[in-house]
C-alpha positions in Angstrom: -16.0 -27.8 81.1 -18.7 -28.9 79.0 -18.2 -32.6 77.0 -19.2 -30.4 73.3 -18.5 -27.3 71.7 -20.2 -25.2 69.6 -18.6 -23.2 67.0 -20.0 -20.3 64.5 -19.2 -21.2 61.3 -19.1 -18.9 58.2 -19.3 -20.5 54.8 -17.9 -17.6 53.0 -18.2 -16.2 49.4 -17.1 -17.7 46.0 -16.4 -21.4 46.7 -16.4 -20.8 50.2 -19.7 -22.7 50.7 -18.3 -25.6 48.2 -15.1 -25.9 50.0 -16.7 -25.8 53.6 -18.9 -28.2 53.1 -16.2 -30.7 52.1 -14.3 -29.8 55.3 -17.4 -30.5 57.5 -17.8 -33.7 55.5 -14.8 -35.0 56.1 -15.0 -33.7 60.3 -18.2 -35.7 60.2 -16.5 -38.7 58.9 -13.6 -38.2 61.4 -16.2 -38.0 64.5 -15.5 -34.6 65.3 -19.4 -34.3 65.6 -19.2 -36.4 68.5 -17.8 -32.6 70.3 -18.4 -30.2 68.0 -21.8 -28.2 67.0 -21.5 -25.5 64.5 -23.7 -22.4 64.7 -24.2 -20.7 61.2 -23.5 -16.6 61.0 -24.3 -14.2 58.5 -21.6 -12.4 57.1 -20.0 -11.3 53.9 -20.6 -10.4 50.7 -24.5 -11.0 50.9 -24.6 -8.1 54.3 -21.9 -5.7 52.5 -25.0 -5.9 49.7 -27.8 -5.2 52.1 -25.9 -1.8 53.2 -24.0 -3.2 56.5 -20.2 -1.6 56.0 -18.8 -4.1 58.5 -19.9 -6.8 56.5 -20.9 -8.8 59.5 -24.8 -9.0 61.4 -25.3 -8.4 65.1 -26.3 -11.5 65.8 -23.0 -13.4 64.4 -21.3 -11.0 66.4 -23.5 -12.0 69.2 -22.8 -15.9 68.1 -19.4 -15.1 67.8 -18.5 -13.5 70.9 -20.7 -16.7 72.8 -18.9 -19.4 70.8 -15.5 -17.9 71.5 -14.4 -19.5 68.2 -14.6 -18.5 64.3 -14.4 -20.8 61.3 -14.7 -19.5 58.2 -14.7 -19.6 54.5 -12.8 -16.8 52.0 -14.7 -13.7 51.9 -14.4 -10.7 49.5 -14.7 -7.3 50.5 -16.6 -4.6 48.2 -14.5 -2.7 45.7 -15.4 1.2 45.5 -17.6 2.1 48.5 -17.6 2.4 52.7 -16.7 -1.4 53.2 -13.4 -2.3 54.8 -12.3 -6.0 55.0 -14.7 -8.5 56.8 -11.4 -10.1 57.5 -9.4 -7.5 58.9 -12.4 -6.2 60.9 -13.0 -9.2 62.5 -9.8 -9.7 63.7 -9.5 -6.7 65.2 -12.9 -6.3 66.9 -12.3 -9.0 68.6 -9.0 -9.3 69.5 -7.6 -11.7 67.7 -3.7 -10.4 68.3 -1.9 -13.3 66.7 -2.0 -15.1 63.4 -0.5 -18.2 63.3 0.8 -19.6 59.7 2.1 -22.7 58.7 4.0 -23.7 55.8 4.8 -26.9 55.0 6.0 -29.1 52.3 3.3 -31.5 50.9 3.2 -34.6 48.8 1.9 -33.6 45.1 2.4 -30.0 45.4 5.1 -29.0 43.1 7.8 -26.3 44.0 11.0 -25.9 43.0 11.8 -26.5 46.8 10.3 -30.2 46.4 12.1 -30.9 42.9 15.5 -29.9 44.4 14.5 -32.0 47.9 14.1 -28.9 49.8 11.6 -29.7 52.8 9.8 -26.8 54.0 8.4 -26.5 57.3 8.0 -23.1 59.2 5.5 -21.1 61.2 4.8 -17.9 60.3 3.6 -15.3 63.7 2.1 -12.0 62.6 1.0 -9.3 65.1 -2.4 -8.7 64.0 -4.3 -6.0 65.2 -2.1 -3.0 64.9 0.7 -1.2 62.7 -0.7 0.1 59.7 -3.5 -2.2 59.7 -5.2 0.2 62.6 -6.5 2.1 59.2 -6.0 5.8 60.7 -5.6 7.7 57.8 -5.9 11.6 56.5 -5.5 14.4 54.0 -3.0 16.5 55.6 -2.6 18.9 52.6 -3.2 19.1 48.8 -0.6 16.8 48.0 0.1 14.8 51.1 -2.2 11.7 53.0 -0.5 10.1 55.9 -1.2 6.6 57.4 0.0 6.3 60.7 1.7 3.6 62.4 0.6 2.4 65.7 3.0 0.2 67.3 2.4 -0.7 71.4 4.3 -2.4 74.0 1.3 -4.5 75.5 0.5 -5.5 71.8 3.9 -6.7 71.1 4.1 -8.5 74.4 1.2 -10.2 73.1 2.0 -11.5 70.1 5.7 -12.2 71.1 4.5 -14.1 74.2 2.2 -16.2 71.7 4.9 -17.0 69.6 7.3 -18.4 72.6 4.6 -20.2 73.7 4.1 -22.0 70.3 7.4 -22.7 69.8 7.7 -24.5 73.1 4.4 -26.3 72.6 5.7 -27.2 69.0 9.4 -28.1 70.0 10.5 -25.6 68.3 14.4 -24.8 69.0 14.7 -21.0 67.1 13.0 -18.3 67.0 13.5 -15.0 64.4 11.7 -11.7 65.0 11.4 -10.0 61.5 11.9 -6.3 61.6 13.2 -2.7 60.3 14.4 -1.1 63.0 17.4 0.1 61.0 15.0 2.7 59.8 11.6 2.5 61.7 13.9 3.0 65.0 11.4 3.6 67.6 8.2 1.6 66.3 9.8 -1.6 64.7 12.7 -0.9 67.6 9.8 -1.7 70.8 8.7 -4.3 69.0 12.5 -5.5 68.4 12.8 -4.7 72.0 9.9 -6.4 73.6 10.8 -9.6 71.9 14.1 -9.5 73.3 12.4 -8.9 76.7 10.0 -11.5 76.4 12.2 -14.1 74.9 14.0 -13.6 78.1 11.4 -15.9 80.2 12.4 -18.9 77.7 16.0 -19.3 77.6 15.4 -22.8 76.2 14.8 -21.2 72.7 17.7 -19.6 70.8 16.7 -15.8 70.2 17.6 -14.5 66.3 16.8 -11.0 64.7 16.7 -10.4 60.8 16.0 -7.4 59.0 13.3 -7.6 56.5 14.5 -7.5 53.4 17.5 -9.6 54.4 14.6 -12.2 55.7 13.0 -12.1 52.3 16.1 -12.8 50.1 16.4 -15.9 52.6 13.8 -17.1 52.2 13.6 -17.2 49.0 17.3 -19.1 48.6 17.4 -21.2 51.9 13.8 -21.1 53.8 14.8 -24.4 55.8 16.8 -21.7 57.8 13.8 -20.8 59.6 11.5 -22.8 62.1 9.5 -19.8 63.4 9.4 -16.3 62.5 7.2 -13.5 64.7 7.1 -9.7 62.4 4.4 -7.0 62.4 1.4 -6.6 61.1 2.0 -5.3 57.3 5.5 -6.7 57.4 3.8 -10.2 58.3 1.4 -10.1 55.8 3.6 -9.9 52.8 6.3 -12.4 54.3 3.0 -14.6 55.2 1.9 -14.3 51.0 6.3 -15.0 50.1 6.2 -18.3 52.7 3.0 -19.9 51.6 4.7 -19.3 47.6 7.3 -21.3 48.9 5.4 -24.4 49.5 2.4 -23.8 46.6 0.6 -21.0 47.1 -2.4 -19.8 49.0 -4.3 -22.8 48.5 -1.7 -25.0 51.2 -1.7 -22.6 53.5 -3.8 -22.8 56.9 -4.3 -19.8 59.4 -5.5 -18.9 63.0 -6.0 -16.1 64.3 -5.5 -16.1 68.2 -6.7 -13.7 71.0 -7.3 -14.2 74.9 -11.1 -14.7 74.5 -12.2 -15.3 70.9 -10.2 -17.0 68.1 -10.6 -17.6 63.8 -9.7 -20.0 61.9 -9.9 -19.3 58.0 -8.9 -19.8 54.5 -6.4 -16.8 54.0 -6.9 -17.3 49.5 -9.5 -15.4 47.3 -13.2 -16.5 46.7 -12.5 -17.5 43.1 -15.5 -16.3 41.6 -14.1 -17.5 38.3 -14.6 -21.3 39.4 -17.6 -20.4 42.3 -20.3 -23.3 41.6 -18.4 -25.6 39.4 -17.0 -28.0 42.1 -13.6 -27.4 41.7 -12.0 -25.6 44.3 -9.1 -27.1 46.5 -10.6 -27.2 50.2 -6.9 -27.6 51.6 -6.3 -24.6 53.0 -9.1 -24.5 54.7 -9.2 -28.2 55.9 -5.7 -27.6 57.2 -7.5 -24.7 59.2 -10.1 -26.5 60.4 -7.4 -28.3 61.8 -5.5 -26.0 63.9 -9.1 -25.4 64.9 -9.8 -29.1 66.4 -6.2 -28.9 68.0 -7.4 -25.1 69.6 -9.9 -27.3 70.9 -7.8 -30.3 72.2 -9.1 -32.4 69.8 -5.4 -34.0 69.1 -6.5 -37.1 68.3 -9.1 -36.4 65.4 -6.6 -33.5 63.9 -3.8 -36.5 63.7 -5.9 -38.9 61.8 -7.3 -36.2 59.1 -4.0 -34.4 58.7 -2.6 -38.2 58.0 -5.2 -39.4 55.7 -4.6 -36.1 53.8 -1.2 -36.6 53.2 -2.0 -40.1 52.4 -5.0 -38.8 49.9 -1.8 -36.2 48.2 0.4 -38.9 48.4 -1.5 -41.3 45.8 -2.0 -38.6 43.4 -5.5 -37.7 44.2 -5.6 -33.8 43.4 -7.8 -30.6 42.2 -7.1 -29.0 39.1 -5.1 -26.5 40.6 -2.3 -28.4 41.1 -0.8 -32.0 40.9 0.7 -34.3 37.9 -0.8 -33.2 34.9 -1.0 -36.8 33.8 -3.6 -37.9 36.7 -6.8 -36.5 36.1 -8.1 -33.7 38.5 -11.2 -34.4 40.9 -13.8 -31.8 42.1 -14.3 -30.6 45.7 -16.8 -33.8 46.9 -14.1 -36.4 45.6 -11.1 -34.9 46.9 -13.2 -34.3 50.6 -14.5 -38.3 49.8 -10.9 -39.7 48.4 -9.4 -38.2 52.2 -12.3 -39.8 54.0 -11.3 -43.1 52.4 -7.9 -42.3 53.8 -9.0 -42.1 57.4 -6.8 -44.2 59.5 -4.2 -44.3 57.1 -1.0 -42.7 57.1 1.7 -41.1 55.1 4.9 -43.2 53.6 7.0 -41.2 52.4 6.9 -38.5 54.8 6.7 -38.2 59.0 3.6 -39.2 60.2 1.4 -36.8 62.4 1.1 -38.0 66.0 -2.3 -39.2 66.8 -2.9 -39.2 71.0 -5.0 -42.2 71.7 -7.8 -40.4 72.7 -9.2 -36.8 72.5 -10.1 -34.6 75.5 -11.8 -31.5 74.8 -10.0 -28.7 77.1 -11.7 -25.9 75.6 -14.3 -23.4 77.4 -16.0 -20.2 75.5 -15.1 -17.2 77.2 -17.1 -15.4 79.7 -17.5 -11.8 78.8 -16.5 -8.8 80.4 -18.1 -5.8 81.6 -15.7 -3.3 79.8 -12.7 -3.1 77.5 -9.7 -4.4 78.8 -6.6 -1.3 79.4 -3.3 -3.3 78.5 -0.6 -1.7 80.2 3.4 -2.8 79.9 4.8 0.5 81.6 3.1 2.1 84.3 5.5 4.1 85.9 7.9 5.7 83.7 8.2 9.8 84.0 7.3 11.9 81.3 8.2 15.6 80.5 7.5 17.9 78.2 10.0 19.2 76.1 8.3 21.0 73.2 6.2 20.4 70.0 6.0 19.5 66.4 3.5 21.2 64.4 3.1 21.0 61.0 1.9 23.1 58.7 0.5 23.0 55.1 2.3 25.6 53.0 4.4 26.4 49.8 6.7 29.2 51.7 10.5 28.4 51.0 12.1 26.9 53.9 14.7 29.6 54.7 11.7 32.2 54.6 9.9 30.2 56.7 12.3 29.5 59.6 12.4 33.9 59.6 8.8 33.9 60.3 8.6 30.9 62.6 11.7 32.3 64.7 9.6 35.7 65.3 6.4 33.9 66.4 8.4 31.8 69.2 9.8 35.5 70.6 8.5 35.4 73.8 7.8 31.7 74.3 9.9 29.4 76.3 10.6 27.5 72.7 13.1 27.9 70.0 12.5 26.4 66.6 15.2 23.8 66.1 14.7 22.1 63.0 12.0 22.2 60.0 11.8 19.1 57.3 9.9 17.6 54.7 8.7 14.6 54.1 11.3 13.4 57.0 14.4 14.8 55.5 15.8 18.4 57.1 15.4 21.2 54.8 16.7 23.9 58.0 18.7 25.2 59.5 21.2 22.6 57.8 20.4 20.5 54.5 20.7 20.8 50.6 18.6 22.6 48.0 18.7 19.6 45.8 16.2 18.0 48.5 12.9 18.2 47.1 10.3 19.6 48.9 6.0 19.2 49.2 3.5 21.8 50.4 3.9 19.9 54.1 6.5 21.1 56.3 7.5 19.3 59.7 8.6 22.7 62.5 10.5 21.7 65.4 10.3 23.8 68.5 11.9 22.8 71.8 12.6 24.4 75.0 15.2 27.0 74.8 15.9 26.7 78.5 16.8 22.7 79.5 16.1 23.4 83.3 12.5 23.7 82.6 12.0 19.9 81.4 9.9 18.7 84.0 8.3 22.2 85.2 6.0 23.0 82.2 3.4 20.4 80.9 1.6 20.9 77.4 0.0 24.2 78.3 3.0 26.3 76.6 3.2 23.9 73.4 -1.0 25.0 72.8 -0.2 28.2 73.0 2.4 28.6 70.4 0.3 26.2 67.9 -2.0 29.0 68.5 0.1 31.2 67.4 1.1 29.3 64.6 -2.2 28.7 63.3 -3.0 32.6 63.1 -0.4 32.5 60.6 0.1 29.2 58.8 -2.8 26.2 57.8 -2.0 23.4 60.6 -2.1 20.1 59.1 -1.2 18.5 62.5 0.7 18.9 66.4 2.3 16.4 68.2 3.8 17.3 71.6 7.3 16.1 72.0 8.5 14.2 75.0 11.3 12.3 77.0 10.1 9.3 79.0 12.6 8.9 82.0 15.0 11.5 80.3 14.9 9.5 76.9 13.9 11.1 74.0 10.6 9.9 72.5 10.5 10.8 69.4 12.6 10.7 66.1 15.2 12.7 64.7 14.6 13.8 60.6 16.7 12.5 58.6 19.9 14.4 57.7 19.8 16.0 61.3 
């Protein structure tokens, strides 16, 4: 193991370079440079402007893969055009599957809860790669667009394993799983089921689950209830910002994106172009993210010293213009950093100081580049049987007339028409004439003879698909399968 680590550095856009310089100045004065070298990489606005839709250069990708750790400032995504969010691209490209954010009440940061004397101290673990953030979207008919929500068992296992390991390391006693499995029974249902399965390996940690809407209400009413919550990607994104609001905003919310090989530490607030270049940005979020980076490297002593200095600085009323007492003159970005440096070695007096070990031990090693993409699997021995198919049709034909035509097309096949739905609600063979429909119907064909289950493959489903496609515009197609005898597809609402 080397006695030094090289970290890829991306200052960011807008106020990014200013707050990054402030953080690096604090790091230098705290002795971080005894262990760490920073290597700057190009990404963000300037790369987008050069015509690269990824927002990152090939050289930057190579550096990040070699270093295994990226420290980045806030970055914007171009409005319009084909460029996707650089933040999401980085997390997905490098397999940083778990987003860890720590939300804690900070001295001098006025919130509803600080005024009420209710301390907030919780962690959110968000799955970072899957869900709707797969960005798999398509226009299916004139009136209908689709976004596929992909949840995988290996992806769930990764993030839950990380959450329980982090809870154990942090000394937390209880972990909640936030979900909407009462409605999304298969996707969120899998996320919840894997939470319980992985949690069985951690009997010392109490497990509970909470439906996402109730969770949001509880966070506003009694945030002290929660120590750690693990959530799917989209729900985790929303809840993370909600939790940031409990402690003063995104300017006080650090973020770590952890993968098995590559990890990213970043500020999650915006680029604040309205104040860029004025030297007044608040570096707190980026600095706290940097402390998570130092702890990731094993530099626990320096991280503790810097965090205590930050807390002591805030206790003394030093603040940038976006927070703090209006009776105290705000300071600029550089002066805020200098105040933290002046408090190095001091501890807060109004709250518990962070632990400071006697020495640092660099425990981090850069990744060894794999030769191929790693295939992840959780279930490897399941029996899979084709039992039918769902065909999605673009048509304005009324449901009853549509059913009659489809039943005729199914003659001579092993399938029978069992259901028609629109927007997830059944409209045939039963339903209500008051159910409003659009030009997009799911028509379900299932094996008429259940003894054929396990005897046929996908060929017959392709045959009936061809028959339907000769008469109707097909928008999508989904084989229906049982896994170990259990239905691997959802019912329609009202079915």
